[in-house]
Phi, psi and omega in degrees: 000134182288154181295139179290129180285146177272005180278117182304329182293336182256010181288118183296343180282351185292336183282352175078354181285158179296320180296323179293317178299314179301317180296317181299315180295318181295321178295319179296321177297320180297320179299314181299316183290327182280319188241348184079005182275117181272357188302310180298319182291322178292327177296315178297325179294319180293327181278356179078014183296315181297320179296320179297326180294321178295316182294328186289343181281136181275192184298336179267021188301330185286358172267353180268090185296326183297313180292318178301318181293317181296314180294313182299318182289325179298312179295317182300314185291321178294323181293317182294317187272344186278171178291162183301130178092347183287145174055027182298316182295315180298321181298315180295323181293327183267000182298320182295313178303314181296324178295323179296319178297314183297326181291330184259329181223084187299324183288346182283348182254132179304149182305322181297316179292323179298319179297318179298316181298320177298317179297315180297316180299316178297318180299321179292321179296322181292322191291306182053215180283351185276343180245117182295165185298325181293331177290320178296324177296321180294324177300312181295322180295331181288334181274072192265294181208160187298328185280334184225073180280137181274162176265008182299323180296318177299319181299318180294317180293321181295336179292344177284151175258103185300333180290336180252353182248219183233094183299334179294328177286321175303317182297321180297318179294319181292324176300316180296320178299318181293332178298334181276343194265129175299152187304320186257015180289143185299323184289342180297327179300312180296320182292318180298316182296317180295321179293321178299316178298315182297318180294322178296317179294325177296319178296315182293335179276329188241338185078012181286110184292333182295319179295325179292318178297322177294320178298320178297315181297316180294322179297319179293323176296320182298319182294337177282342184265344186255132174296139181295142178098153177093171185294320181297317179296316180298318178299317184293314182290328177295316178296318180295325177300318180295317182294312184289334173295317175299321180297322178298319180300328182277323187259331186074013181286119183302327181297327180296314183288329174297317180295320179297317179295316180298317180293320178297319178295319180295320179298319180292329178299330184250020178252118180300149182296339179261010182286142177291346179270357182296312185300308180297328179289323174296320179298313178297318181298317178297319179298316182290324175297320179295321177296321179290325177302324182300336179249334183274325184073004182284117178305331180298327179294314181293318179298316179294325178298316180293320178299316180296319181294322176298320178299321178296320179297319181290336189276353181234150179294145179292150177091343179283160177303320178296320180297318178299316180296316181293322179293323177295320177299313180298319179299318179298320179293323178293325175297320178299316178298319180298318183293321186271338183233000179056034176278107184297326181297329180296315178292322178300317179294320179299319179297319178297321178297320181289315182294335181273002181286145179293149178236136357287163180294143179297151187294315184298120179069022185297325182297318178294321178294321178300315180297315181298315179296319180295323178297322178296312181294324177297317177295322178295321177298316181294337177276322189252336185077011182281114185293327179300322178295318178295322177300318178297319179297317180299318180297321178293319176300319178299315180300316180298316179296319180297317181294318180289328177293318181290328183286337181055045181265217181299119183296334179296324178294317178296317180299321180294316178298320179294323178296317176301315181299314180298319180294320178294318178296323177297316177301329182289332189245349184207143176274322184199148177271007193266356184289163178291152174289149176301154182297154180300132178086349180289149178291143183236135177291154178296154180295129180296144177303326179298324180290320177299316180292324178298316179297316179298318180295314179294324179294318178295322178300319178294318184293322184273343183284141180288158182298329181263009178292121181298343179272352185299317177303323177294321177297320178296318180296319178299315180296319179298320180300315180294323179291325175295324177294321176297316179298320180295319183284323189248355181065036184262108179294334180295323178294320179293321178297318178295320178300319179298316179297317181296319180293324175301313180297319180299317181293321181293328185262346179285147179298133185301333185266002182282135182299321185293347178294327177299320177297320178296319177297320177296318178298318180295316180298318178297320179295320178296319178295320177298317181298319179290322187286329190246004179226160179265146172071019180247107185286143176288165179240077185300328181296314180295320181294321176296320179296317179297317179295317181298317180293316180299321180295314180297320180294316181296326182282329187254344185290155176229145180173190177302141181306324179299320178291323179292324175300314179300320182293313179295325179293319177299319178298318180297319180295322178293319178297321178297317182294334182256013174081011179270079189291318179294318179294323178297315180298319180294320180294318177299319180296321178295322179295317179297321181297338180277349184302321179302329178279335190271335188247099180295158177282133183298332180290349180256023169095009180271178178248095190295329187294336182274342190288313180302317180295323185282319190246329191231006183301117178074357185294311182297320179296317178294322179296316179297317180297321180295321178296318179294324177293324179292332175080184182118154184297330181260013183300315180299317180294317179295321179298317180294320179298317178295318180297317178294319180299309182291311182292325180296318179295312183295323181293308183294326179284321182294324180262352175077032186262170188281113176238214183299323184288333174288327174295321176296320180296323177294323184275323184209085185302320182294322178293321177296321177296318178299318180295318180297318179294321179295323178297318178297317180296319178294321181292333183261002177273122184284168183285143169229158187290318182222124180275127175262158184305329182269357184291155179303315181301317181296318180296317180296319179297319178296319179295320177301310180301322181293318180293318178298317178298320178295321178296322182291347177274354180279150179302131177082000183238029182298332181256024183303123179060019173271154174303140180298136180270150182302323181300326180283342182268336187301324178305337180297333184265015182297327183262356182155173183294146176248118186252117174256113180269116184254115179251114180227151174301339180285316179185167179234135183214161168249122177262112187254117178262125173232180179296341180270352180135203184243136176235140177257125177250109179297145178239076186295334181279352180260133176231148180297320181298314180291325178298320177298316181294320180295319180298316179295317180293324179296316179298319180292320179294323177300314180299318181291324184291327187250353181292136184301324187269008182286128178299151182305318182295323178289328176297316180296320178297318180295317179296324177297321177294322177298315180296320181296324177293319177297323177293319177299319178299322178293310186296320187271334192232299188293316183299311178300323180294312182293325176299314178298315181293324179296318178296319181294313181290329177297321178295335180268004176092008178234176179217143181270358183265001182294115184283336185295316180224077185299143181283165175281151172210139180248140184241144172212127186237154179248162173055222185294336179294338177293347180265359185245150181281077183300328181296337182261012180302134178155174176259110189250002182294321184255118181297338180274353180273114184269018180278071176206150181293326180295335180268350182250340186203171172256099186275140172227166179246158169216138179302316175215165177295320179298322178295322178292318178299319179294321180293323177297316179295319180295316180297320179295321180293318180291328182292342183268000182236149179297146180214157175235129182289129177233087183281151175227128178237129181236128181220137176228091179294332178228130180224124180305132178089357181229159179292147178297147175253092191301322185262008186297317183291319177299315179300317181296317180293325177294319178295319179296320177296322180295319184280336176112181188290344180279001184293135173268122184244121175245120177229153176056233184293342178286341183276067179264152186301314183299319181293319180294317179297326179290323184279331187301314185299337181258359184273141176263325180232136183226139176227121178250126173237090186199179175279157176216158180229125172262110185284115182289342181261346184205094178302333178293339181259001176300146191202158168271144180268111176257183188295316186254316183218156179287154173255107190266164173301325179302317181287322177299322184295338183273354183278154171245090186272072186291341184252359186292124178248316185213138178228127177248119182250092176268070186223153183293132170059032186291330186252358188273132177273150181274351181201155187280071173282173183283352183233158181285085181279101188202159178291324177300313177295330179297312179294327178295312181289335179286344176144345178282119185300320183228142184222138169247131183215177176238143180281338179205167179298122180261160189290320185225075180297332181294319178295319178298318179295321179297314179298321182295310185288338179262004180293141177290345179278127183274332179289129184304320182296316180290323179296317179292322179301315178294320179300314182294319179296325178292315178297323179293320180298329180283333182210069185296336182269003182238072185297340179297339185268345184226342186276358184270353182275131182225154174246137180236129176122184185285000000 
């Protein structure tokens, strides 16, 4: 187009025609765009030419693109180039024509104008009825020129509440605004930050990963534009930490969480201590440190996370919504510490934080707080077994899921809440999905409502989770687990088939290097084996099972993580090897798992929670390892099985009860080395799993340091075998007085391992099964309660006593008879016999699993006095916690017998104790015991029987007699205790004693020897006093009817050896009431 002449005579608008006016305006616009000279256009404006062009358009004017374009560009160019506030009315009036052009011919509008139109259009969509017209005018006024952009538009957008509006629309408007802004313009900083916040909220509302990736990119750009230091910088890095932390959750990229932690630390450096932003920044920083700990394994990350979270709690007033949220975060971190290091105090503090929260919970962020509180209660349930606590956790999980479902926000958050809910419900209805299906035709109990709800929750979690959600494979695995439990309970092959399909999908979508994928492969292989074993016409898939085993083996050998997790992994591998007939591989995998126990189970004196460790890491492990070795066979299989059993049970026993073992010997010899070992164990326990350990990784370094400390300890005098599996040569002294029988009950097989001076023999027990032993133990406990409860009707008492006798007969038929038959044959070949009633030989018993809850020493048929089919009539039975403990007691007794000694007896009696039933004969019993021991006896009765006095007297006492109440804590063997006048005397306190002079302890107390749950070791007060230093102990497995009579018979027996005296006492009590085993079968002897 030719340049418009400034000669009025040649002005095309002079003819007054519409075409002339249009031509004149277009020419003036062209001049401005070509040269920037506004003179012709301003002249036309003064002459009213532009206005005449607008007037000349008829009602269909908006279809005239040429006129619309000319008017719109004329107004636009004058607005851009003019002074602030000029032509505002004309600009608003011409906005619509220019928008019409842009809508039909986008290329006809300059990019600068197009960007403004997009921003305005977005702003109008955003505003709706919530933004008044004057605000929209301010928005338009702010879009003035590229060199001097106003922040009014930002102010208007910021006035929206993204939680109640549409953050994706806010983001669209902000993107358009940024298109107008030069890279280094000051207002761009504010716009970038606001857009980053908006995109993050959009992600949290929708789960759209693309918006989150854009937020990360913008945040990084923003940090390049802001000078370091000051409030603006702190705000920017704090916001970027939150965004990149969210990005890490979605991608799992380690670089993201490192960046989040670095930014959070930088933000805190520039946050004043009295700033209202300190608490949320500390909270975010703690959260990101905890996320990094999950991959770094550095204890410093978890410790720093807890410290930061504590700071956030301190920085806000209690009772506010923010305070509740920060306390919930801290509670969650304490649960994490409890899980990885078994520190009981951490869980106790978390429970206090949850219990102290205001009710009802405040609305802002209530779903997240519900989940955090529920996780604490769920952990407490797993520690205590209290179903009421689990019910509370389930209700909180339900509330969180309901709120997230109603909010229709990020589906990943809803899926996570549902997964938590499903897992808690599963815990409520099932212990494990791995059991055999009931036999064909057997009656089946109805499906528990909790299992139905668990399946529904897991199914919904799978349905709402996105295909790329990294948690989706876990949701699939959870649903498969619940369906396998349904199949096991109801015999439904359709449930098992669905579980198999779900596990296939989980394996296909899980990252190949993730440790948990091995577990999924194991779950799939187990499901396939179940399907083949329990249904017709379903062919096995050996190729898949071989693949699962190969991957599980490679993962178990190369993975690094907390020892407890590695134990689980090796155990899963062993179970898979067993299922596929690889007996040698199964035995080797079990042995590797047992070898990890010293690293996995911290010593209780070093601040751990011993009661949780056997269940978490070693429950049944040693028994399964021994059974696997016997299945694998070989000439040394019995000896190797006993060594593994001793290694595993010995560690769990001494750690569960807190007694002095090898590590206490190390502490005596080299305290600093013992401290280093304890710290390394804590570090190993808190290092999370990774798929493959590299030489430079933290886990690899910790393992090397552990090996170095152990090697240094073995160079010390007397510690050459430190933390090595016990050798048979060291165990043989235990059999100096007679055979030592360890009855091993495992789901794999059941055997009696008999140690004699000639070695170890394995006697298979085919009639004994682990499943039946569990049922018998539970039934025996219930029958005991019915037999001795004051309100039980006579007919029910007789029934209960009959059940007790039947259990003793079962123990004889399945266990004692095969053992004695083998021993009789062996001794007969040696010229002796074990059936001689005149002087029955000694025999020592040690049982694993559920058999530890049954009176194996009383096994037999007792209805007929002439029937000698009972262990009491064939031998003098005693117990030992482990074979190694008996060997040590034999050595100690021999050492004490060679040195002069003076008897220092102690008798403690409490005939009346607040909160407990009176013990009518306790005082009489105590005086009789004192008379038996002589005038040097120290007697504490009633108020004199205080804990401090007893603890002071015990280390110098040679003989002790307690006649009082006792409590065996089913949730914490470490907390089992004797009831004294002022405070209980716990196993924890006994474990700290050095009873160098203890020879004999008589515990005439209720339930002194009975364990509250079938752990692998004899968790009992009798065993506690034995391991603390008393060579021999007499105790009762349950409250007996007349303990005073038993004590009288014992102390007046002509037999001086405690085991023989008790044997005679029990036979006498049995002769008086053979049909009432609750009155005589509970007395036991422990020791050599």
